[in-house]
C-alpha positions as CSV (number, residue, x, y, z in Angstrom):
1,M,0.0,0.0,0.0
2,L,1.3,3.4,-0.9
3,R,1.5,6.1,1.7
4,G,1.6,9.9,1.7
5,A,3.6,11.1,-1.3
6,G,3.2,7.8,-3.0
7,R,-0.6,8.2,-3.1
8,V,-0.2,11.7,-4.5
9,V,2.0,10.4,-7.3
10,A,-0.4,7.6,-8.0
11,V,-3.4,9.9,-8.2
12,C,-1.4,12.3,-10.5
13,A,-0.5,9.4,-12.7
14,A,-4.1,8.3,-12.9
15,F,-5.1,11.8,-13.7
16,G,-2.5,12.0,-16.4
17,V,-3.7,8.7,-17.9
18,A,-7.3,9.9,-17.9
19,I,-6.3,13.1,-19.7
20,T,-4.2,11.2,-22.2
21,L,-7.1,8.9,-23.0
22,A,-9.5,11.9,-23.2
23,V,-7.6,13.6,-26.1
24,P,-10.0,14.1,-29.0
25,S,-9.5,12.0,-32.1
26,S,-8.9,15.2,-34.2
27,A,-5.7,15.8,-32.2
28,A,-4.4,12.4,-33.3
29,A,-5.0,13.2,-36.9
30,K,-2.5,16.0,-36.8
31,G,0.4,13.7,-35.9
32,E,1.7,11.7,-33.0
33,A,1.3,13.3,-29.6
34,Q,4.4,14.2,-27.7
35,G,5.5,11.4,-25.4
36,V,3.3,8.8,-27.2
37,T,4.7,6.3,-29.5
38,K,3.4,3.1,-31.1
39,D,4.7,1.1,-28.2
40,S,4.8,3.4,-25.2
41,I,3.5,6.4,-23.3
42,K,6.0,8.6,-21.4
43,F,5.2,10.2,-18.1
44,V,7.3,12.5,-15.9
45,G,7.3,11.7,-12.2
46,I,7.9,14.8,-10.1
47,V,9.4,13.3,-6.9
48,P,11.3,14.6,-3.9
49,D,15.1,14.3,-4.4
50,F,15.8,11.9,-1.5
51,D,19.5,11.8,-2.6
52,R,20.0,15.5,-2.2
53,L,18.2,15.5,1.2
54,E,20.6,12.7,2.3
55,A,23.6,14.8,1.2
56,Q,22.2,17.6,3.4
57,G,22.0,15.3,6.4
58,I,18.3,14.6,6.3
59,V,18.2,10.8,6.1
60,L,14.9,9.0,5.3
61,P,15.7,5.3,5.8
62,G,15.1,3.1,2.7
63,Q,14.2,6.1,0.5
64,T,16.1,6.9,-2.7
65,T,15.0,8.8,-5.7
66,Q,15.8,5.8,-8.0
67,G,14.1,3.4,-5.6
68,Y,11.0,5.6,-5.6
69,M,10.8,5.6,-9.4
70,E,11.3,1.8,-9.5
71,K,8.4,1.3,-7.2
72,L,6.3,3.7,-9.3
73,Q,7.2,1.7,-12.5
74,A,6.4,-1.6,-10.8
75,Y,3.0,-0.1,-9.7
76,T,2.1,0.9,-13.2
77,D,3.4,-2.4,-14.7
78,A,1.2,-4.3,-12.3
79,F,-1.9,-2.9,-14.0
80,G,-0.7,-3.6,-17.5
81,P,-0.4,-1.4,-20.6
82,I,-2.7,1.4,-21.7
83,N,-4.2,0.6,-25.1
84,G,-1.4,-1.8,-25.6
85,R,1.3,0.8,-24.8
86,K,3.8,0.4,-22.0
87,I,4.2,3.3,-19.5
88,E,7.7,4.7,-19.3
89,W,8.6,7.1,-16.4
90,T,11.2,9.9,-16.5
91,T,12.3,11.4,-13.2
92,A,12.1,15.2,-12.4
93,A,13.4,15.5,-8.9
94,W,12.8,18.6,-6.7
95,D,14.5,19.6,-3.5
96,P,11.8,19.9,-0.8
97,S,14.2,21.6,1.6
98,T,14.5,24.8,-0.5
99,R,11.9,27.6,-0.7
100,P,10.2,28.4,-3.9
101,R,11.7,31.2,-6.0
102,S,8.7,33.4,-5.6
103,T,7.0,33.9,-2.2
104,R,4.4,36.3,-3.6
105,P,1.0,35.0,-4.7
106,A,0.3,35.2,-8.4
107,R,-1.8,38.2,-9.4
108,R,-3.8,39.0,-12.4
109,P,-2.6,42.0,-14.5
């Protein structure tokens, strides 16, 4: 069973799959969608950079960025392909110990 951040990633992945499947057929007529090939669909997993946290002295036992992505790949492989296409994950790690660049709320012009 996934916990905490794992659930968030799983929900985001399910949402991404739903959006991918909801693309109108007219979009497919223009050409192949970005990240979608005949055999695979590519997703980007935005995950905490556990390796960078460990380098800063914050140790989370048993957590590595690579291990997290391997668990995510195993989770999606367990449910099979989507329309015959395998799901491939790419890692985009972020450092949860740093502040965002902007601390001001977004405003309309």
